[in-house]
C-alpha positions in Angstrom: -0.1 0.2 0.2 1.5 3.3 -1.1 1.4 6.4 1.5 -0.5 9.4 0.6 2.0 12.1 -0.9 2.2 15.4 1.1 1.1 18.2 -1.5 4.4 19.9 -0.3 6.5 16.9 -2.3 6.2 17.3 -5.8 6.3 14.3 -8.0 9.6 13.6 -10.2 8.4 15.0 -13.6 6.7 18.6 -11.6 10.3 18.9 -10.2 12.3 18.3 -13.6 9.7 20.7 -15.4 10.7 23.3 -12.9 14.1 23.0 -12.6 15.0 22.9 -16.2 12.8 26.1 -16.2 15.1 28.2 -14.0 18.3 26.4 -15.0 17.2 27.7 -18.7 16.5 31.2 -17.1 19.7 31.3 -15.0 21.9 30.2 -18.4 20.0 32.6 -20.8 21.2 35.3 -18.2 24.5 34.3 -18.2 25.0 34.3 -21.9 23.6 37.8 -22.1 25.1 39.4 -19.8 27.6 41.7 -22.0 24.1 42.7 -23.9 22.3 44.2 -20.2 22.4 47.6 -18.7 24.5 47.3 -16.3 23.8 50.1 -13.6 20.0 49.4 -12.5 18.8 51.4 -9.2 15.4 51.3 -8.1 14.3 53.6 -5.3 12.4 52.2 -2.0 9.0 53.7 -3.3 9.1 52.1 -6.4 10.5 48.8 -5.2 7.5 48.4 -2.6 4.5 49.5 -5.6 6.2 47.0 -8.2 7.1 44.0 -5.2 5.8 44.1 -1.8 2.4 42.3 -1.3 0.9 39.7 1.5 1.6 36.4 1.7 -1.1 34.4 -0.9 -3.5 32.0 1.2 -3.7 30.0 -1.7 -1.0 28.8 -4.1 0.6 30.4 -7.7 1.5 28.6 -10.5 4.8 28.2 -10.4 5.2 30.0 -13.8 3.6 33.2 -13.2 5.7 33.4 -9.8 8.7 32.9 -12.3 7.0 35.5 -14.9 6.5 38.3 -11.3 10.3 38.0 -10.6 11.5 38.1 -13.9 9.3 41.1 -14.4 9.8 42.8 -11.1 12.8 42.2 -9.2 15.3 40.7 -11.6 15.6 43.8 -14.2 16.5 45.9 -10.8 19.7 44.9 -9.9 23.2 45.7 -11.0 24.6 42.2 -12.5 28.0 41.7 -10.9 28.9 38.8 -13.2 28.4 41.6 -15.8 32.6 42.5 -17.9 31.4 45.5 -16.9 31.8 45.7 -13.6 34.8 47.4 -12.5 33.4 48.6 -9.2 33.9 47.3 -5.4 35.0 43.5 -5.6 33.1 41.8 -8.1 31.5 38.5 -7.7 31.9 36.3 -10.5 31.1 32.8 -10.6 31.6 30.2 -12.5 28.8 27.9 -13.8 29.9 25.0 -13.1 30.2 26.2 -9.0 26.8 27.2 -9.4 25.8 23.7 -10.2 27.5 23.1 -6.9 25.3 25.7 -5.3 22.5 23.9 -6.9 23.2 20.5 -5.4 24.0 21.4 -2.0 20.4 23.0 -1.9 18.7 20.0 -3.5 20.9 17.9 -1.4 20.3 19.7 2.2 23.3 18.4 3.2 23.9 19.4 7.5 27.5 20.7 7.2 27.5 20.8 10.8 28.7 17.0 11.8 30.2 14.6 10.6 27.8 11.8 11.4 25.2 12.7 9.2 27.3 14.2 6.0 30.6 12.7 6.6 31.0 13.0 2.5 30.6 16.8 2.2 32.8 16.9 5.3 35.4 15.4 4.0 34.7 17.0 0.6 35.5 20.2 2.8 38.6 18.9 4.1 39.8 18.5 0.8 39.3 21.6 -0.3 40.8 23.1 3.0 44.0 21.2 2.5 43.8 22.8 -1.6 44.0 26.2 0.3 46.7 25.4 2.7 49.1 24.3 -0.1 48.6 26.9 -2.3 49.5 29.9 0.1 52.2 28.2 1.8 50.7 27.0 5.5 52.3 24.3 7.6 50.9 20.6 7.2 48.4 20.4 10.6 46.7 23.3 9.5 42.6 23.5 9.7 39.8 25.3 9.4 36.1 25.7 7.9 34.3 27.2 4.8 32.2 30.4 6.2 29.6 32.3 4.8 32.3 35.3 3.6 35.2 36.7 5.0 33.4 39.1 7.9 32.6 36.1 9.6 36.4 34.3 8.8 38.0 37.4 10.6 35.4 37.6 13.4 35.9 34.2 14.1 39.8 34.9 13.9 39.6 37.6 16.2 37.7 35.3 19.0 40.0 31.9 18.6 43.0 35.2 19.1 41.2 36.4 22.6 40.5 32.9 24.1 44.2 31.9 23.7 45.4 34.8 25.2 42.6 35.7 28.2 40.4 32.4 28.1 37.5 32.9 30.1 39.1 36.2 32.7 36.6 38.3 31.3 38.1 41.3 33.4 40.9 40.9 30.9 39.0 42.5 28.1 39.0 45.6 28.5 43.1 45.7 27.9 43.0 43.8 25.0 44.4 45.7 21.7 44.0 44.9 18.0 46.5 46.9 15.6 46.1 46.9 11.4 46.9 49.9 8.9 44.4 52.4 8.2 43.6 50.8 4.8 41.7 47.6 6.7 38.8 46.1 5.8 35.7 47.6 8.0 35.0 44.0 9.2 37.8 43.8 10.8 37.1 46.7 13.0 33.4 45.1 13.8 34.9 41.8 15.1 37.1 43.5 17.3 34.1 45.2 18.4 31.8 42.1 18.5 35.0 40.2 20.4 34.6 42.6 22.9 38.0 44.5 22.2 37.0 48.2 23.0 36.8 50.9 20.4 39.1 53.2 21.8 41.6 50.0 21.8 41.5 49.5 17.7 44.6 51.0 16.2 44.2 51.9 12.5 48.2 52.6 12.0 49.6 54.7 9.2 50.8 53.3 5.6 53.9 53.8 3.9 54.2 55.0 0.2 52.2 52.3 -1.2 49.7 51.6 1.1 51.7 49.0 3.1 51.1 48.9 6.9 54.5 50.3 8.2 56.1 48.0 10.5 57.7 50.8 12.6 54.0 52.2 13.5 53.0 49.0 14.6 56.0 48.7 16.8 55.9 51.8 18.4 52.1 51.2 18.9 53.2 47.3 20.6 56.1 49.3 22.9 53.7 52.0 24.1 50.5 49.9 24.6 52.1 47.7 26.4 53.9 50.3 28.8 50.7 51.4 29.6 49.1 47.8 31.0 47.6 46.9 27.6 47.2 43.6 25.8 48.0 43.2 22.4 46.2 40.7 20.9 46.3 40.5 17.7 48.0 42.2 14.6 45.4 42.1 11.3 47.8 42.5 7.8 46.1 42.5 4.6 46.8 40.3 1.9 45.1 42.9 -0.9 42.9 45.8 0.2 39.7 46.8 -1.2 41.1 49.8 -1.5 44.2 49.7 -3.5 45.2 45.9 -3.9 47.4 46.5 -1.7 49.8 43.7 0.6 51.2 44.6 3.7 54.9 43.2 4.5 53.7 40.1 5.6 57.5 38.7 6.3 58.2 41.6 8.6 55.1 41.8 9.8 55.1 37.8 11.2 59.1 38.2 12.4 58.0 41.3 15.0 54.5 39.6 15.9 57.0 36.4 16.7 59.3 38.1 18.9 56.3 40.3 20.4 54.1 36.9 21.1 51.2 38.3 19.1 48.6 36.7 16.9 49.4 37.7 13.3 46.3 37.5 11.5 45.9 37.9 7.8 42.8 39.5 5.7 43.7 37.5 2.4 39.7 38.0 1.6 40.4 39.4 -1.4 43.7 39.1 -2.3 44.7 35.7 -1.4 43.9 33.2 -3.7 46.2 35.2 -6.4 48.6 33.3 -4.7 47.4 30.6 -7.9 49.6 32.7 -10.4 53.0 33.4 -10.3 52.7 37.1 -10.0 50.2 37.1 -7.3 52.2 34.9 -5.4 55.3 37.0 -5.1 53.0 39.8 -4.5 51.8 37.8 -1.1 55.1 36.2 -0.1 54.6 35.4 3.7 51.2 34.9 4.1 52.0 31.3 5.1 53.5 32.8 8.5 50.4 34.1 9.6 48.5 32.4 13.0 45.3 32.7 10.7 44.3 33.5 7.4 40.9 34.5 6.0 40.6 33.6 2.2 36.9 34.5 0.0 36.0 31.7 -2.6 33.5 33.8 -3.7 35.7 37.0 -4.5 39.0 35.2 -6.5 38.3 31.1 -6.8 34.8 32.6 -8.9 32.7 31.0 -6.7 29.0 31.9 -6.0 27.9 34.5 -2.3 28.4 32.7 0.0 31.8 31.4 0.3 34.9 32.5 2.7 37.3 30.6 4.9 39.8 30.5 7.5 42.8 28.7 7.9 44.0 28.6 11.4 48.1 27.3 11.9 47.0 25.4 15.6 43.2 24.5 14.6 42.8 23.2 18.3 42.8 27.5 18.8 39.3 27.0 16.9 38.0 24.2 18.8 39.1 25.7 22.4 37.1 28.7 21.6 34.0 27.6 20.1 33.5 23.9 21.0 30.6 23.2 23.4 28.9 19.9 23.9 24.7 19.8 24.8 23.5 16.9 25.3 21.6 16.4 22.3 25.1 16.5 20.2 26.5 14.0 22.8 26.1 11.3 19.8 28.4 13.4 17.2 31.9 11.4 18.3 35.0 11.7 16.8 37.0 9.3 18.2 38.7 8.5 14.6 40.0 11.7 13.8 36.2 12.8 12.3 35.9 16.7 12.2 32.3 18.3 13.2 32.5 22.1 12.0 30.3 23.0 14.1 33.0 22.8 16.6 35.4 25.0 15.2 33.0 28.2 14.4 29.7 30.1 15.4 27.4 28.0 12.9 25.9 25.0 14.4 23.4 24.3 11.1 25.9 25.5 8.0 25.5 25.4 4.6 27.8 22.2 2.9 29.8 24.7 0.4 32.3 22.7 -0.4 30.5 21.2 -3.1 30.8 25.0 -5.0 34.4 25.0 -4.0 35.4 21.0 -5.4 32.9 21.2 -8.5 34.2 24.4 -9.7 38.0 23.9 -9.1 37.7 20.1 -10.2 36.1 21.5 -13.5 38.5 24.0 -15.1 41.9 23.0 -12.6 43.9 25.1 -11.1 46.2 25.8 -13.9 42.8 27.6 -16.1 42.1 29.6 -12.8 46.0 30.9 -12.5 45.5 32.4 -16.0 42.9 34.2 -15.4 43.6 35.4 -12.0 46.9 36.4 -13.8 44.9 38.4 -16.8 42.9 40.1 -14.2 46.5 41.3 -13.1 47.3 42.1 -16.0 43.9 44.1 -16.8 44.9 46.3 -14.0 48.3 46.9 -15.8 46.4 47.4 -18.6 44.7 50.5 -17.0 47.5 51.9 -15.4 49.0 52.6 -18.6 46.4 53.8 -20.6 45.6 56.0 -17.8 49.5 57.0 -17.4 49.7 58.3 -21.5 46.5 60.4 -21.0 47.2 64.2 -20.7 43.4 64.3 -18.6 44.0 62.0 -15.6 46.4 60.8 -13.0 47.2 57.4 -11.2 46.7 58.0 -7.5 47.7 54.3 -6.7 49.4 51.8 -9.4 48.1 48.4 -10.5 48.1 45.7 -7.6 46.2 42.4 -7.4 43.7 43.7 -10.3 43.0 47.2 -8.5 44.3 50.6 -9.9 42.9 53.9 -8.4 42.9 57.1 -10.6 41.4 60.4 -11.0 40.9 63.2 -13.5 43.1 66.0 -13.7 43.0 68.1 -16.2 45.5 71.0 -16.7 45.2 73.8 -14.4 42.6 72.4 -12.3 44.2 72.4 -9.1 41.2 73.0 -6.5 40.6 69.7 -4.4 37.1 70.6 -4.1 36.9 71.1 -8.3 38.1 68.3 -8.6 36.6 66.2 -6.4 33.1 67.5 -8.0 34.4 66.8 -12.0 35.8 63.2 -10.6 32.0 62.3 -8.7 30.0 64.0 -11.8 32.7 61.6 -14.3 31.6 58.7 -11.7 28.0 59.2 -12.0 27.7 59.8 -16.3 29.8 57.0 -16.6 27.4 54.6 -14.5 24.8 56.2 -15.9 25.6 55.7 -19.7 24.8 51.9 -18.1 27.9 50.3 -20.2 29.8 50.2 -17.0 30.0 50.3 -12.9 32.6 52.0 -11.2 33.3 53.3 -7.7 34.9 55.6 -5.3 37.3 55.7 -2.5 39.5 58.3 -0.8 43.0 58.1 -0.8 44.7 60.4 1.2 41.7 62.8 1.3 41.3 62.9 -2.5 38.5 61.3 -4.2 39.6 58.3 -6.4 37.9 56.4 -8.8 38.5 53.0 -8.9 38.4 49.7 -10.9 39.1 46.4 -9.8 39.4 44.1 -13.0 39.1 40.3 -11.1 36.1 39.4 -13.6 37.0 36.9 -15.9 33.9 37.6 -18.6 36.1 41.6 -18.7 38.5 41.8 -21.4 41.4 44.2 -22.6 38.9 46.3 -25.2 36.9 46.9 -22.2 39.7 48.1 -20.2 40.2 50.1 -23.3 37.0 51.4 -23.9 36.2 52.5 -20.3 38.9 54.5 -20.3 38.7 56.1 -23.5 34.9 57.0 -22.3 36.8 58.7 -18.9 38.5 60.5 -21.5 34.7 61.3 -23.4 34.0 62.2 -20.5 36.4 64.9 -19.7 36.3 66.5 -22.7 32.2 66.8 -22.9 32.4 68.6 -19.3 
């Protein structure tokens, strides 16, 4: 006798039909990216008019629901995988990695405990071992995949805190964290959440290349110790968001060892450049860190959300996060199994390993390294074109596929006027719909910033962008 089917349990044919509609839609979207207008913005009031509605009491046909999304939701976003997306750090996933995400969601693997998902857990250990080898951390290094670099940075700071002061809450007000004034904002937020007083977070000066000054760090450590504070961690950058700069990692590692301070490297953006020869040279010393953040959803071409944390002594993570309530006592690890829930803040966690393994395995590291190297080369091309222009000025040279510059026509020296001109150029470029740029500020100057890490962008695109900027300057 067959048991009655739940109305929520779709039959095989229906699942195939609906799944194919989604797959066809995504494939068409990705195949037609270059023909799409890139910058699409919808004011809140208009978005509410188009999209907001109460939940339906009765179910609706899937085709009509997909039609609603196609008409009212999907058109109103800036597609990061677009070849003209050169602002911020581009998310540009490969299609095999996207399929890995679908598989993980479809199987709904529980990524927190070995006992119920040993296959996906072993796959996670496998890709983490790949990462370890790529950046040169020692054997025995461990960690986990995370939702992104922000979470990985937080877990590193928590592990460092636990290693430094354990449960001694009275020592928290004395903890200090050090980084450059170019460090990603998630580092500051991680320190706040970990209980480091805001007054004890040091944003130290950088050198002419926007790298953390080792002498400034040494002075800060000495001064804070003299004041009775406890230096907890130094956070170095391996590819800053602003300029792509990498801090002097070997020197910082030597100082941190001498001072007995945890060295964490935020390589969320630049870390996977280690796959390429030029990137590996830029990142020399990254494997000396106590912990490293890497983001596969950036330069390993994975879909959101996918970060990772590697720790030289993974027991530090376990000590900081392990907890064993009665309902988890069946999760035995006596055979060397790993319950990733013991190494981070999530119990119920997504099996991110599938998309990483599938995306890397489909193309191979050689092809991924070529794509990374090409991104580095496109920024260097942009720098050459900018330097050859009479009206453009390089503010930070190309590093790890990032280049910052501004319009600076002859005879215009007023700082406010230059800022206004560059903002107007940005607005005009973005409004044209072929390219999307962003700005930052470098030493008080408004800079146009391009990040060329997306693999769909070509050298012809870079040439067209610079020409469009020059035309915008000419047109006033």
